[in-house]
PDB file of N, CA, C and O in Angstrom:
ATOM      1  N   UNK A   1     -12.565 -13.912 -16.370  1.00  0.00           N
ATOM      2  CA  UNK A   1     -11.268 -14.278 -15.848  1.00  0.00           C
ATOM      3  C   UNK A   1     -10.220 -13.248 -16.244  1.00  0.00           C
ATOM      4  O   UNK A   1      -9.362 -12.893 -15.435  1.00  0.00           O
ATOM      5  N   UNK A   2     -10.280 -12.768 -17.475  1.00  0.00           N
ATOM      6  CA  UNK A   2      -9.295 -11.784 -17.937  1.00  0.00           C
ATOM      7  C   UNK A   2      -9.379 -10.498 -17.123  1.00  0.00           C
ATOM      8  O   UNK A   2      -8.351  -9.905 -16.793  1.00  0.00           O
ATOM      9  N   UNK A   3     -10.594 -10.061 -16.795  1.00  0.00           N
ATOM     10  CA  UNK A   3     -10.764  -8.848 -15.975  1.00  0.00           C
ATOM     11  C   UNK A   3     -10.189  -9.078 -14.591  1.00  0.00           C
ATOM     12  O   UNK A   3      -9.512  -8.204 -14.051  1.00  0.00           O
ATOM     13  N   UNK A   4     -10.445 -10.232 -14.012  1.00  0.00           N
ATOM     14  CA  UNK A   4      -9.910 -10.560 -12.690  1.00  0.00           C
ATOM     15  C   UNK A   4      -8.380 -10.541 -12.703  1.00  0.00           C
ATOM     16  O   UNK A   4      -7.759 -10.029 -11.771  1.00  0.00           O
ATOM     17  N   UNK A   5      -7.779 -11.088 -13.740  1.00  0.00           N
ATOM     18  CA  UNK A   5      -6.315 -11.095 -13.843  1.00  0.00           C
ATOM     19  C   UNK A   5      -5.759  -9.681 -13.878  1.00  0.00           C
ATOM     20  O   UNK A   5      -4.746  -9.397 -13.240  1.00  0.00           O
ATOM     21  N   UNK A   6      -6.401  -8.805 -14.605  1.00  0.00           N
ATOM     22  CA  UNK A   6      -5.926  -7.418 -14.696  1.00  0.00           C
ATOM     23  C   UNK A   6      -6.103  -6.697 -13.362  1.00  0.00           C
ATOM     24  O   UNK A   6      -5.192  -6.008 -12.905  1.00  0.00           O
ATOM     25  N   UNK A   7      -7.269  -6.851 -12.736  1.00  0.00           N
ATOM     26  CA  UNK A   7      -7.526  -6.120 -11.492  1.00  0.00           C
ATOM     27  C   UNK A   7      -6.669  -6.623 -10.338  1.00  0.00           C
ATOM     28  O   UNK A   7      -6.398  -5.864  -9.407  1.00  0.00           O
ATOM     29  N   UNK A   8      -6.243  -7.858 -10.370  1.00  0.00           N
ATOM     30  CA  UNK A   8      -5.378  -8.350  -9.304  1.00  0.00           C
ATOM     31  C   UNK A   8      -3.910  -8.044  -9.570  1.00  0.00           C
ATOM     32  O   UNK A   8      -3.106  -8.055  -8.638  1.00  0.00           O
ATOM     33  N   UNK A   9      -3.545  -7.774 -10.810  1.00  0.00           N
ATOM     34  CA  UNK A   9      -2.154  -7.486 -11.138  1.00  0.00           C
ATOM     35  C   UNK A   9      -1.813  -6.016 -10.890  1.00  0.00           C
ATOM     36  O   UNK A   9      -0.758  -5.716 -10.331  1.00  0.00           O
ATOM     37  N   UNK A  10      -2.682  -5.109 -11.294  1.00  0.00           N
ATOM     38  CA  UNK A  10      -2.429  -3.673 -11.156  1.00  0.00           C
ATOM     39  C   UNK A  10      -3.113  -3.137  -9.909  1.00  0.00           C
ATOM     40  O   UNK A  10      -4.300  -3.378  -9.691  1.00  0.00           O
ATOM     41  N   UNK A  11      -2.357  -2.406  -9.090  1.00  0.00           N
ATOM     42  CA  UNK A  11      -2.934  -1.922  -7.836  1.00  0.00           C
ATOM     43  C   UNK A  11      -3.758  -0.646  -7.992  1.00  0.00           C
ATOM     44  O   UNK A  11      -4.300  -0.147  -7.006  1.00  0.00           O
ATOM     45  N   UNK A  12      -3.865  -0.108  -9.203  1.00  0.00           N
ATOM     46  CA  UNK A  12      -4.708   1.076  -9.365  1.00  0.00           C
ATOM     47  C   UNK A  12      -6.182   0.693  -9.542  1.00  0.00           C
ATOM     48  O   UNK A  12      -7.054   1.561  -9.490  1.00  0.00           O
ATOM     49  N   UNK A  13      -6.466  -0.586  -9.749  1.00  0.00           N
ATOM     50  CA  UNK A  13      -7.847  -1.069  -9.842  1.00  0.00           C
ATOM     51  C   UNK A  13      -8.243  -1.649  -8.500  1.00  0.00           C
ATOM     52  O   UNK A  13      -7.484  -2.405  -7.893  1.00  0.00           O
ATOM     53  N   UNK A  14      -9.423  -1.297  -8.040  1.00  0.00           N
ATOM     54  CA  UNK A  14      -9.891  -1.744  -6.729  1.00  0.00           C
ATOM     55  C   UNK A  14     -10.983  -2.778  -6.884  1.00  0.00           C
ATOM     56  O   UNK A  14     -11.890  -2.615  -7.700  1.00  0.00           O
ATOM     57  N   UNK A  15     -10.900  -3.842  -6.104  1.00  0.00           N
ATOM     58  CA  UNK A  15     -11.933  -4.869  -6.105  1.00  0.00           C
ATOM     59  C   UNK A  15     -12.904  -4.663  -4.951  1.00  0.00           C
ATOM     60  O   UNK A  15     -13.982  -5.256  -4.930  1.00  0.00           O
ATOM     61  N   UNK A  16     -12.526  -3.830  -3.999  1.00  0.00           N
ATOM     62  CA  UNK A  16     -13.359  -3.529  -2.842  1.00  0.00           C
ATOM     63  C   UNK A  16     -13.309  -2.030  -2.614  1.00  0.00           C
ATOM     64  O   UNK A  16     -12.397  -1.366  -3.106  1.00  0.00           O
ATOM     65  N   UNK A  17     -14.276  -1.478  -1.873  1.00  0.00           N
ATOM     66  CA  UNK A  17     -14.235  -0.037  -1.578  1.00  0.00           C
ATOM     67  C   UNK A  17     -12.950   0.329  -0.836  1.00  0.00           C
ATOM     68  O   UNK A  17     -12.478  -0.421   0.019  1.00  0.00           O
ATOM     69  N   UNK A  18     -12.399   1.478  -1.172  1.00  0.00           N
ATOM     70  CA  UNK A  18     -11.176   1.962  -0.527  1.00  0.00           C
ATOM     71  C   UNK A  18     -11.428   3.350   0.046  1.00  0.00           C
ATOM     72  O   UNK A  18     -12.454   3.973  -0.226  1.00  0.00           O
ATOM     73  N   UNK A  19     -10.470   3.822   0.846  1.00  0.00           N
ATOM     74  CA  UNK A  19     -10.576   5.144   1.428  1.00  0.00           C
ATOM     75  C   UNK A  19     -10.418   6.240   0.385  1.00  0.00           C
ATOM     76  O   UNK A  19     -10.127   5.978  -0.783  1.00  0.00           O
ATOM     77  N   UNK A  20     -10.616   7.460   0.830  1.00  0.00           N
ATOM     78  CA  UNK A  20     -10.475   8.609  -0.067  1.00  0.00           C
ATOM     79  C   UNK A  20      -9.059   8.707  -0.612  1.00  0.00           C
ATOM     80  O   UNK A  20      -8.855   9.091  -1.764  1.00  0.00           O
ATOM     81  N   UNK A  21      -8.082   8.359   0.217  1.00  0.00           N
ATOM     82  CA  UNK A  21      -6.678   8.387  -0.186  1.00  0.00           C
ATOM     83  C   UNK A  21      -6.085   6.992  -0.043  1.00  0.00           C
ATOM     84  O   UNK A  21      -6.238   6.355   0.999  1.00  0.00           O
ATOM     85  N   UNK A  22      -5.407   6.512  -1.086  1.00  0.00           N
ATOM     86  CA  UNK A  22      -4.717   5.228  -1.032  1.00  0.00           C
ATOM     87  C   UNK A  22      -3.235   5.495  -0.784  1.00  0.00           C
ATOM     88  O   UNK A  22      -2.588   6.206  -1.553  1.00  0.00           O
ATOM     89  N   UNK A  23      -2.716   4.934   0.268  1.00  0.00           N
ATOM     90  CA  UNK A  23      -1.294   5.041   0.574  1.00  0.00           C
ATOM     91  C   UNK A  23      -0.631   3.753   0.104  1.00  0.00           C
ATOM     92  O   UNK A  23      -0.805   2.698   0.714  1.00  0.00           O
ATOM     93  N   UNK A  24       0.121   3.844  -0.974  1.00  0.00           N
ATOM     94  CA  UNK A  24       0.829   2.686  -1.518  1.00  0.00           C
ATOM     95  C   UNK A  24       2.278   2.755  -1.079  1.00  0.00           C
ATOM     96  O   UNK A  24       2.977   3.723  -1.380  1.00  0.00           O
ATOM     97  N   UNK A  25       2.727   1.749  -0.380  1.00  0.00           N
ATOM     98  CA  UNK A  25       4.104   1.702   0.114  1.00  0.00           C
ATOM     99  C   UNK A  25       4.859   0.652  -0.676  1.00  0.00           C
ATOM    100  O   UNK A  25       4.440  -0.503  -0.757  1.00  0.00           O
ATOM    101  N   UNK A  26       5.966   1.059  -1.250  1.00  0.00           N
ATOM    102  CA  UNK A  26       6.786   0.173  -2.066  1.00  0.00           C
ATOM    103  C   UNK A  26       7.298  -0.998  -1.226  1.00  0.00           C
ATOM    104  O   UNK A  26       7.845  -0.814  -0.138  1.00  0.00           O
ATOM    105  N   UNK A  27       7.105  -2.212  -1.764  1.00  0.00           N
ATOM    106  CA  UNK A  27       7.544  -3.401  -1.042  1.00  0.00           C
ATOM    107  C   UNK A  27       8.397  -4.330  -1.903  1.00  0.00           C
ATOM    108  O   UNK A  27       8.602  -5.488  -1.541  1.00  0.00           O
ATOM    109  N   UNK A  28       8.899  -3.833  -3.045  1.00  0.00           N
ATOM    110  CA  UNK A  28       9.768  -4.699  -3.857  1.00  0.00           C
ATOM    111  C   UNK A  28      11.154  -4.780  -3.200  1.00  0.00           C
ATOM    112  O   UNK A  28      11.397  -4.118  -2.191  1.00  0.00           O
ATOM    113  N   UNK A  29      12.039  -5.567  -3.753  1.00  0.00           N
ATOM    114  CA  UNK A  29      13.335  -5.817  -3.116  1.00  0.00           C
ATOM    115  C   UNK A  29      14.153  -4.554  -2.859  1.00  0.00           C
ATOM    116  O   UNK A  29      14.636  -4.386  -1.739  1.00  0.00           O
ATOM    117  N   UNK A  30      14.339  -3.653  -3.833  1.00  0.00           N
ATOM    118  CA  UNK A  30      15.116  -2.447  -3.539  1.00  0.00           C
ATOM    119  C   UNK A  30      14.504  -1.625  -2.404  1.00  0.00           C
ATOM    120  O   UNK A  30      15.225  -1.057  -1.583  1.00  0.00           O
ATOM    121  N   UNK A  31      13.191  -1.567  -2.363  1.00  0.00           N
ATOM    122  CA  UNK A  31      12.530  -0.820  -1.286  1.00  0.00           C
ATOM    123  C   UNK A  31      12.686  -1.527   0.054  1.00  0.00           C
ATOM    124  O   UNK A  31      12.839  -0.878   1.088  1.00  0.00           O
ATOM    125  N   UNK A  32      12.648  -2.850   0.036  1.00  0.00           N
ATOM    126  CA  UNK A  32      12.868  -3.604   1.271  1.00  0.00           C
ATOM    127  C   UNK A  32      14.260  -3.317   1.838  1.00  0.00           C
ATOM    128  O   UNK A  32      14.437  -3.196   3.051  1.00  0.00           O
ATOM    129  N   UNK A  33      15.234  -3.211   0.949  1.00  0.00           N
ATOM    130  CA  UNK A  33      16.601  -2.925   1.394  1.00  0.00           C
ATOM    131  C   UNK A  33      16.737  -1.522   1.971  1.00  0.00           C
ATOM    132  O   UNK A  33      17.664  -1.251   2.734  1.00  0.00           O
ATOM    133  N   UNK A  34      15.810  -0.623   1.610  1.00  0.00           N
ATOM    134  CA  UNK A  34      15.831   0.747   2.113  1.00  0.00           C
ATOM    135  C   UNK A  34      14.822   0.966   3.229  1.00  0.00           C
ATOM    136  O   UNK A  34      14.581   2.110   3.617  1.00  0.00           O
ATOM    137  N   UNK A  35      14.228  -0.097   3.755  1.00  0.00           N
ATOM    138  CA  UNK A  35      13.318   0.023   4.889  1.00  0.00           C
ATOM    139  C   UNK A  35      11.845   0.061   4.529  1.00  0.00           C
ATOM    140  O   UNK A  35      11.035   0.559   5.311  1.00  0.00           O
ATOM    141  N   UNK A  36      11.483  -0.448   3.373  1.00  0.00           N
ATOM    142  CA  UNK A  36      10.089  -0.437   2.945  1.00  0.00           C
ATOM    143  C   UNK A  36       9.156  -1.162   3.896  1.00  0.00           C
ATOM    144  O   UNK A  36       8.054  -0.686   4.169  1.00  0.00           O
ATOM    145  N   UNK A  37       9.585  -2.304   4.402  1.00  0.00           N
ATOM    146  CA  UNK A  37       8.748  -3.063   5.336  1.00  0.00           C
ATOM    147  C   UNK A  37       8.545  -2.287   6.628  1.00  0.00           C
ATOM    148  O   UNK A  37       7.451  -2.280   7.193  1.00  0.00           O
ATOM    149  N   UNK A  38       9.600  -1.635   7.091  1.00  0.00           N
ATOM    150  CA  UNK A  38       9.509  -0.830   8.311  1.00  0.00           C
ATOM    151  C   UNK A  38       8.533   0.330   8.104  1.00  0.00           C
ATOM    152  O   UNK A  38       7.724   0.619   8.985  1.00  0.00           O
ATOM    153  N   UNK A  39       8.600   0.985   6.963  1.00  0.00           N
ATOM    154  CA  UNK A  39       7.695   2.097   6.665  1.00  0.00           C
ATOM    155  C   UNK A  39       6.249   1.618   6.619  1.00  0.00           C
ATOM    156  O   UNK A  39       5.355   2.287   7.136  1.00  0.00           O
ATOM    157  N   UNK A  40       6.018   0.469   6.005  1.00  0.00           N
ATOM    158  CA  UNK A  40       4.666  -0.079   5.915  1.00  0.00           C
ATOM    159  C   UNK A  40       4.126  -0.418   7.306  1.00  0.00           C
ATOM    160  O   UNK A  40       2.982  -0.092   7.621  1.00  0.00           O
ATOM    161  N   UNK A  41       4.934  -1.064   8.131  1.00  0.00           N
ATOM    162  CA  UNK A  41       4.517  -1.403   9.494  1.00  0.00           C
ATOM    163  C   UNK A  41       4.269  -0.158  10.327  1.00  0.00           C
ATOM    164  O   UNK A  41       3.311  -0.104  11.099  1.00  0.00           O
ATOM    165  N   UNK A  42       5.127   0.845  10.173  1.00  0.00           N
ATOM    166  CA  UNK A  42       4.971   2.099  10.918  1.00  0.00           C
ATOM    167  C   UNK A  42       3.645   2.780  10.563  1.00  0.00           C
ATOM    168  O   UNK A  42       2.908   3.211  11.450  1.00  0.00           O
ATOM    169  N   UNK A  43       3.345   2.874   9.269  1.00  0.00           N
ATOM    170  CA  UNK A  43       2.091   3.490   8.848  1.00  0.00           C
ATOM    171  C   UNK A  43       0.883   2.702   9.347  1.00  0.00           C
ATOM    172  O   UNK A  43      -0.120   3.291   9.751  1.00  0.00           O
ATOM    173  N   UNK A  44       0.974   1.387   9.321  1.00  0.00           N
ATOM    174  CA  UNK A  44      -0.132   0.557   9.808  1.00  0.00           C
ATOM    175  C   UNK A  44      -0.392   0.837  11.284  1.00  0.00           C
ATOM    176  O   UNK A  44      -1.543   0.973  11.699  1.00  0.00           O
ATOM    177  N   UNK A  45       0.677   0.923  12.079  1.00  0.00           N
ATOM    178  CA  UNK A  45       0.527   1.228  13.509  1.00  0.00           C
ATOM    179  C   UNK A  45      -0.060   2.620  13.707  1.00  0.00           C
ATOM    180  O   UNK A  45      -0.986   2.792  14.499  1.00  0.00           O
ATOM    181  N   UNK A  46       0.462   3.608  13.003  1.00  0.00           N
ATOM    182  CA  UNK A  46       0.003   4.994  13.170  1.00  0.00           C
ATOM    183  C   UNK A  46      -1.450   5.174  12.747  1.00  0.00           C
ATOM    184  O   UNK A  46      -2.193   5.935  13.366  1.00  0.00           O
ATOM    185  N   UNK A  47      -1.852   4.472  11.693  1.00  0.00           N
ATOM    186  CA  UNK A  47      -3.231   4.586  11.226  1.00  0.00           C
ATOM    187  C   UNK A  47      -4.189   3.667  11.977  1.00  0.00           C
ATOM    188  O   UNK A  47      -5.404   3.854  11.931  1.00  0.00           O
ATOM    189  N   UNK A  48      -3.636   2.676  12.666  1.00  0.00           N
ATOM    190  CA  UNK A  48      -4.469   1.735  13.412  1.00  0.00           C
ATOM    191  C   UNK A  48      -5.216   0.765  12.512  1.00  0.00           C
ATOM    192  O   UNK A  48      -6.347   0.378  12.804  1.00  0.00           O
ATOM    193  N   UNK A  49      -4.572   0.372  11.406  1.00  0.00           N
ATOM    194  CA  UNK A  49      -5.193  -0.573  10.473  1.00  0.00           C
ATOM    195  C   UNK A  49      -4.198  -1.657  10.116  1.00  0.00           C
ATOM    196  O   UNK A  49      -2.996  -1.512  10.340  1.00  0.00           O
ATOM    197  N   UNK A  50      -4.707  -2.742   9.560  1.00  0.00           N
ATOM    198  CA  UNK A  50      -3.835  -3.770   9.009  1.00  0.00           C
ATOM    199  C   UNK A  50      -3.477  -3.372   7.587  1.00  0.00           C
ATOM    200  O   UNK A  50      -4.171  -2.560   6.975  1.00  0.00           O
ATOM    201  N   UNK A  51      -2.412  -3.932   7.064  1.00  0.00           N
ATOM    202  CA  UNK A  51      -2.036  -3.685   5.676  1.00  0.00           C
ATOM    203  C   UNK A  51      -3.174  -4.155   4.784  1.00  0.00           C
ATOM    204  O   UNK A  51      -3.658  -5.279   4.920  1.00  0.00           O
ATOM    205  N   UNK A  52      -3.593  -3.300   3.883  1.00  0.00           N
ATOM    206  CA  UNK A  52      -4.731  -3.592   3.019  1.00  0.00           C
ATOM    207  C   UNK A  52      -6.038  -3.066   3.590  1.00  0.00           C
ATOM    208  O   UNK A  52      -7.078  -3.127   2.934  1.00  0.00           O
ATOM    209  N   UNK A  53      -5.985  -2.548   4.814  1.00  0.00           N
ATOM    210  CA  UNK A  53      -7.191  -2.062   5.473  1.00  0.00           C
ATOM    211  C   UNK A  53      -7.428  -0.577   5.273  1.00  0.00           C
ATOM    212  O   UNK A  53      -6.560   0.152   4.792  1.00  0.00           O
ATOM    213  N   UNK A  54      -8.614  -0.148   5.649  1.00  0.00           N
ATOM    214  CA  UNK A  54      -9.026   1.244   5.547  1.00  0.00           C
ATOM    215  C   UNK A  54      -9.323   1.763   6.948  1.00  0.00           C
ATOM    216  O   UNK A  54      -9.891   1.046   7.773  1.00  0.00           O
ATOM    217  N   UNK A  55      -8.942   3.005   7.215  1.00  0.00           N
ATOM    218  CA  UNK A  55      -9.198   3.603   8.522  1.00  0.00           C
ATOM    219  C   UNK A  55     -10.694   3.683   8.784  1.00  0.00           C
ATOM    220  O   UNK A  55     -11.496   3.686   7.849  1.00  0.00           O
ATOM    221  N   UNK A  56     -11.066   3.748  10.057  1.00  0.00           N
ATOM    222  CA  UNK A  56     -12.477   3.758  10.444  1.00  0.00           C
ATOM    223  C   UNK A  56     -13.232   4.943   9.851  1.00  0.00           C
ATOM    224  O   UNK A  56     -14.427   4.841   9.575  1.00  0.00           O
ATOM    225  N   UNK A  57     -12.546   6.059   9.655  1.00  0.00           N
ATOM    226  CA  UNK A  57     -13.214   7.231   9.088  1.00  0.00           C
ATOM    227  C   UNK A  57     -13.308   7.183   7.565  1.00  0.00           C
ATOM    228  O   UNK A  57     -13.873   8.086   6.947  1.00  0.00           O
ATOM    229  N   UNK A  58     -12.753   6.125   6.957  1.00  0.00           N
ATOM    230  CA  UNK A  58     -12.821   5.963   5.512  1.00  0.00           C
ATOM    231  C   UNK A  58     -11.898   6.881   4.738  1.00  0.00           C
ATOM    232  O   UNK A  58     -12.063   7.059   3.531  1.00  0.00           O
ATOM    233  N   UNK A  59     -10.931   7.463   5.422  1.00  0.00           N
ATOM    234  CA  UNK A  59     -10.057   8.436   4.768  1.00  0.00           C
ATOM    235  C   UNK A  59      -8.865   7.782   4.082  1.00  0.00           C
ATOM    236  O   UNK A  59      -8.537   8.147   2.953  1.00  0.00           O
ATOM    237  N   UNK A  60      -8.206   6.821   4.737  1.00  0.00           N
ATOM    238  CA  UNK A  60      -6.988   6.225   4.190  1.00  0.00           C
ATOM    239  C   UNK A  60      -7.111   4.709   4.030  1.00  0.00           C
ATOM    240  O   UNK A  60      -7.682   4.021   4.876  1.00  0.00           O
ATOM    241  N   UNK A  61      -6.566   4.216   2.934  1.00  0.00           N
ATOM    242  CA  UNK A  61      -6.381   2.787   2.723  1.00  0.00           C
ATOM    243  C   UNK A  61      -4.893   2.554   2.558  1.00  0.00           C
ATOM    244  O   UNK A  61      -4.245   3.235   1.763  1.00  0.00           O
ATOM    245  N   UNK A  62      -4.342   1.604   3.295  1.00  0.00           N
ATOM    246  CA  UNK A  62      -2.911   1.318   3.264  1.00  0.00           C
ATOM    247  C   UNK A  62      -2.668   0.053   2.465  1.00  0.00           C
ATOM    248  O   UNK A  62      -3.187  -1.011   2.802  1.00  0.00           O
ATOM    249  N   UNK A  63      -1.870   0.168   1.392  1.00  0.00           N
ATOM    250  CA  UNK A  63      -1.615  -0.972   0.521  1.00  0.00           C
ATOM    251  C   UNK A  63      -0.136  -1.120   0.214  1.00  0.00           C
ATOM    252  O   UNK A  63       0.568  -0.126   0.033  1.00  0.00           O
ATOM    253  N   UNK A  64       0.336  -2.361   0.155  1.00  0.00           N
ATOM    254  CA  UNK A  64       1.690  -2.571  -0.351  1.00  0.00           C
ATOM    255  C   UNK A  64       1.685  -2.410  -1.866  1.00  0.00           C
ATOM    256  O   UNK A  64       0.676  -2.680  -2.518  1.00  0.00           O
ATOM    257  N   UNK A  65       2.792  -1.977  -2.418  1.00  0.00           N
ATOM    258  CA  UNK A  65       2.902  -1.818  -3.871  1.00  0.00           C
ATOM    259  C   UNK A  65       4.284  -2.273  -4.289  1.00  0.00           C
ATOM    260  O   UNK A  65       5.275  -1.917  -3.651  1.00  0.00           O
ATOM    261  N   UNK A  66       4.363  -3.048  -5.343  1.00  0.00           N
ATOM    262  CA  UNK A  66       5.661  -3.575  -5.761  1.00  0.00           C
ATOM    263  C   UNK A  66       6.271  -2.817  -6.932  1.00  0.00           C
ATOM    264  O   UNK A  66       7.428  -3.052  -7.281  1.00  0.00           O
ATOM    265  N   UNK A  67       5.522  -1.921  -7.536  1.00  0.00           N
ATOM    266  CA  UNK A  67       6.030  -1.234  -8.723  1.00  0.00           C
ATOM    267  C   UNK A  67       6.394   0.225  -8.471  1.00  0.00           C
ATOM    268  O   UNK A  67       6.682   0.963  -9.413  1.00  0.00           O
ATOM    269  N   UNK A  68       6.384   0.637  -7.232  1.00  0.00           N
ATOM    270  CA  UNK A  68       6.668   2.042  -6.915  1.00  0.00           C
ATOM    271  C   UNK A  68       8.068   2.180  -6.333  1.00  0.00           C
ATOM    272  O   UNK A  68       8.554   1.279  -5.650  1.00  0.00           O
ATOM    273  N   UNK A  69       8.696   3.277  -6.596  1.00  0.00           N
ATOM    274  CA  UNK A  69       9.978   3.603  -5.983  1.00  0.00           C
ATOM    275  C   UNK A  69       9.700   4.284  -4.639  1.00  0.00           C
ATOM    276  O   UNK A  69       8.613   4.824  -4.439  1.00  0.00           O
ATOM    277  N   UNK A  70      10.655   4.265  -3.727  1.00  0.00           N
ATOM    278  CA  UNK A  70      10.431   4.933  -2.452  1.00  0.00           C
ATOM    279  C   UNK A  70      10.272   6.439  -2.671  1.00  0.00           C
ATOM    280  O   UNK A  70      11.021   7.055  -3.429  1.00  0.00           O
ATOM    281  N   UNK A  71       9.286   7.012  -1.996  1.00  0.00           N
ATOM    282  CA  UNK A  71       9.043   8.443  -2.136  1.00  0.00           C
ATOM    283  C   UNK A  71       9.966   9.238  -1.230  1.00  0.00           C
ATOM    284  O   UNK A  71      10.288  10.388  -1.529  1.00  0.00           O
ATOM    285  N   UNK A  72      10.392   8.644  -0.132  1.00  0.00           N
ATOM    286  CA  UNK A  72      11.240   9.363   0.815  1.00  0.00           C
ATOM    287  C   UNK A  72      12.210   8.366   1.433  1.00  0.00           C
ATOM    288  O   UNK A  72      11.826   7.264   1.825  1.00  0.00           O
ATOM    289  N   UNK A  73      13.447   8.762   1.512  1.00  0.00           N
ATOM    290  CA  UNK A  73      14.441   7.913   2.166  1.00  0.00           C
ATOM    291  C   UNK A  73      15.165   8.716   3.228  1.00  0.00           C
ATOM    292  O   UNK A  73      15.178   9.946   3.183  1.00  0.00           O
ATOM    293  N   UNK A  74      15.753   8.040   4.159  1.00  0.00           N
ATOM    294  CA  UNK A  74      16.498   8.680   5.230  1.00  0.00           C
ATOM    295  C   UNK A  74      17.961   8.326   5.047  1.00  0.00           C
ATOM    296  O   UNK A  74      18.293   7.169   4.788  1.00  0.00           O
ATOM    297  N   UNK A  75      18.833   9.302   5.178  1.00  0.00           N
ATOM    298  CA  UNK A  75      20.266   9.048   5.026  1.00  0.00           C
ATOM    299  C   UNK A  75      20.928   8.816   6.346  1.00  0.00           C
ATOM    300  O   UNK A  75      22.137   8.587   6.399  1.00  0.00           O
TER     301      UNK A  75
END
């Protein structure tokens, strides 16, 4: 149970196979105010996967992340 709690809390631990590259998009409140949800939806559409899914070629996995700051913002 303790291992399960840790692996579900931290997004750097994987419970299932993931793509070669993990794209973590910030989804906490400050990021939401800066368009985090829009960025996550845009990437999902462009990659053709659902959030949490991996592309058919196994290259990218798209995941929401609550502990990351936005990497890029638009003014």
